[in-house]
N, C-alpha and C positions, 0 to 999 in steps of 0.2 A: 838367520842365516839357516838355521833346521829347515824352516818352512821353505826357503828359498828348496833345497835338495826335494822335501816332499814334495814340494806341486812340480821337480822335473820328473820322481817318479810314477805320479800321477801321470804326467802328459806320457811319459813311456808307455804305461800299464793301456792307455787308453788309446793309443797308437802303436799297439805290439803287432797288430795284423798288418799294418803298412809297414813296419820298420822290419818286421822278421819275413814280409809273405816275400819279398825280391832275393832275400840272402835265402832262404830256403827254396826256391824255385825256379832259381836263374844263378845267382853266384856258386851254391855249393854244386849243383849240377854240372855249370859249365867246369871247374875244377875237375871234378871225380870224371867228366869225359874228355875232357886233356889227360886226365892220368889213365884211363883204360886203354886210351889211344897207344899212349907210351907202352904198356904192357904184353906180351903176346897169350891173355888167356882172352878168348871168345866170348866168354862168360858175361866179363863186365861192359864188356862192348857191347853184348844184348839186353844187357841192364839198361844202359844209358842210350841208347837209341830206340828202346822204349818207353824209356820215359819222353822223351824228346817227341813220341810220333804222340804220346799221354797228353803232355803240356800241349801240342798243338792243337788237338783236338777240346783241349778242357777251354783254351784261348778263344776259338773259334766257338763253343757253345757259350763263351761270355759275348762274345762280338754278336752274335746274331742275338742273345737273349739280354739283350742290356736296359732294356726300361724295365722289364720284367725284374731281373735281377735287383736293381738297383730299390726295389719296394722291399727285398729280405735284406731286414739290417745285421742278420747272422752268415750271410752268405762268407763274408770277409775271412769268416775265422772257420766256418766250414771247408773254402778254399783250403786254409793253410794245413786242419788238419789232413784232409783228403792230398794236399801237396806231401807234409810230412809222409803219411803213408806209403805214398810213391815213391819218395828219395829214399828214403831210408833203406837200405839194403835186406838190414834183417827180417821186415816184414816182405820185401817182396811184391809190395802190392803193386807197382809197375807190370809185372811180368804176370800176378794173377789176372789183374783188369786185361791184358789184355792177350792170353791165351782163351778167357771165360768172355769176353766181349766183341775186341775188338779184332781180331783173327779172323774168327767164323766167316765176320761180314765181308770182308775182304780178300780172304783164300777160298771159303768155299761158299759164295756169294748163293742163297736159294732162289732163284729166279725161274720164273715159267717162261718157258724159252718154247713160244707159238711155232714159229720157222725151224727147220733143225739146222743151225748152222754151226759146222764142226768148227772145234777149237782148235788153235796151233798147240802144240806141245809144247817145243821151243824154237827157238830161230833158227837152229840148222836142220830140223826134220822141214820136208817139202809140205806145205800145203795139201790137203787133202781137195781130190777135184771132185765131180758131180757124181761120176757112178761109182766114186768111195764112199761117198757120204750118204746115196742110196745104199747102198751095200750095208752099210751101219745100222742107216736105220731099219730096215726090214728084219737086220739081226738082232735087234732090239725090241722092235713093236709088231714084226711079224708082217708077210704079203701083203694080208688083209687093209691091215692099215695105211698102209702104202698104195695098195690100191687105189682105197677110198680118199686120201691126198690126191692123187692124178684127175679121178674123175670128177672130184671140186673145181682142180686147177684147169680141165676141160670145158667144165661147163661154164665158170668163168670169162673163160674166152670165147666161149661160143657166144654168149650173153655180149660183150664189148662189140664183137664183130657185129653182133644183128645192129648192134647202136648205131656202131660208122654206118651200116650199108642203110639203116632206117633215117639217119640224118643226113646223112651224106659224108664226104670227109673232109668238111671244114669245121663239123661240127666239133666243140673240144667238151669235154667233159672230165 
């Protein structure tokens, strides 16, 4: 009887990640999220919304790199430790990862804007028209930059007109 209990403990320890993973990553966060919904505090709402965003990103990562991850024997334990760090409010891991890595990508994307397209501020504000956009561009970059854009656009328009007259109206380019 003692060896049966010992074998059971060994099986539990070998499969600890398989057993604890869903409890740590799904059951407890689900319970805590429901509790957060029922309170008036917004801090716990933010904690659990942040956790679910990160859990979704982690799941997408796993699905995308599943073939590579299966070659890493420690992945399940690393994921369990990471999930514990994200879940346990004492560490505020979810808030840290969100503020330092996720939020900058989604809230302040650093992209190269080749064409000046004014961004809407909110749904109640009227979108900018072409003249307002041109005025903003001139204010930010100066009149010389705007003149250069106009001359490039004019050259491009003239070359298209030249191709159309040279090859006839039926020419498709």
